[in-house]
N, C-alpha and C positions, 0 to 999 in steps of 0.2 A: 465294365463295372460302375456303380455307381456311388455317385458321389454323397457324404454323410452331408446329414441336414445341418445349417450352421445357424443358428439363431440371426435374424436377420431386422433392418428398420428400414425406413426411408431418411432419407436429409431433406429439406427444407426445399431443395431442387428434384424430390421426388428419385434420386439416385438409390439404389440398393449399396445399405451399407451394411457388413460383416459384421459379427458383435467385437471382436479384435479393435477395429477402428472406432464403435463407438465407444468403449472401455478406454482407449486412448485420449478419446476426448474429450469424456470426464476428468481424465484423469489430470489433463493438461488444462481444462477450467478450474480444476482446485486447485491446481498448483497457482494460476496466477488470482482465482479467488483467495485464496488466502495471503497471498504478500499484507494486503491493507489488513485484515483480520488480524492479522500477527503485529505487526505495528501497530494496532488501537490496542489489542490485548496488553504489548510492553507499557504505553503510555498510561492505559490503567493500571498496571502492578505499580509503576514509580509513585503515581498521584495517590495510591492507597498507601505505597509507605510514607511517604512525605505527609499525607494528610488523612491521619484517624477520623474514620467514619465518611468518609468520603466512597460513594456505594456507585455513583456515575461521573460524567467526564464533566457534566454540566453544574456538580459540585462545587468545582473549584475555580478561580481564577489561574487558567492555563497558562498567560503570561508570566506571572509572578513563580507557577511552580519552575516550570521550566528553567527562567534565570533561575531559580535554586540550583537546580537539576546541572545548568552547565556549567554556574562558577566560571572562571578565570580561563578564556580560552577555546570554549564552544561557541562560535555565533549562529545558534541556532536560527536567528531569526531571518539571516541572509544565506546562509548556507544549507541546502538540503544534506549532505554528508555530516555535516556537523549536526544535525538535525536527527538522523539519523543512528548516528554514535552516541548520542547521549542520552536515547532510550533503550541504546542495547541489541538495535537493529541491524541487520546485515549493510552495512553501506558499500560495499561494491558495486563497480559500476554494471555487471551482468544482472542484481537487482534493482538495480536502480532503472535501467530499461524496462526488465519483468515490471513491474512498479509503474513505470510510465508508460507500457504498455494498456497495462490494468485499466488505469485513470484516465486515460485516453489524450495523454500529450501527444503533439504532434509528432509523427513519426519521422518528417525530413529533418527534423533535429541532431547533429550525429552524434553518435554515444558518446558521457562523457562532457561535450560539452558544456561550455557554463549556458550557453541559450535552453540548451536541452536541462540541464540542472535548477534552472531559475524556473522553467517552465513544469519541474514538476514539485520542486519547492512549493510553488500557488498551488498545483492542484491539490495536490498529498493535504497541503494546512486547509482548502477547500472543502476536502472530504470529513476530514478532522471536525471542521465546523458544521456540516451537513450532518454530523453524525451527536451535537450535543455540544462539541467543544467551542466555548468561548475564546475564538480566534479574531484579535483586533481587525476591523477592514483594511488597515496600512498593510497589513503582512497580505492579502488575497489579491490585491492586485497591482 
């Protein structure tokens, strides 16, 4: 009995991949790639509601607008959890771990640790700055 011909491709190591393997890799990549995009979209939504006429993230002073959003009680400058809550993003440990992976945060940090959260906060702010956001240098280092 002959096997069905399943669409195949080669991975970088020259191994043959089945279509289902390729589809899974694409889904995983889209999931991880979309976390920052989702955060950026949430930031833009908040900015547009605060600053009529703002079309890009570079049109506003982010620290001023983030301070308005945070009010009293959210320490967005020093807490990645508070920052994510402030913009309405998922601040769960699982989501932070996935975002950390996407942004290249050192995988040796313990999940949920202060060290990992601080590294993630810096990586996230650097990514926002790389996408046109005016983040003070003091929050990047």
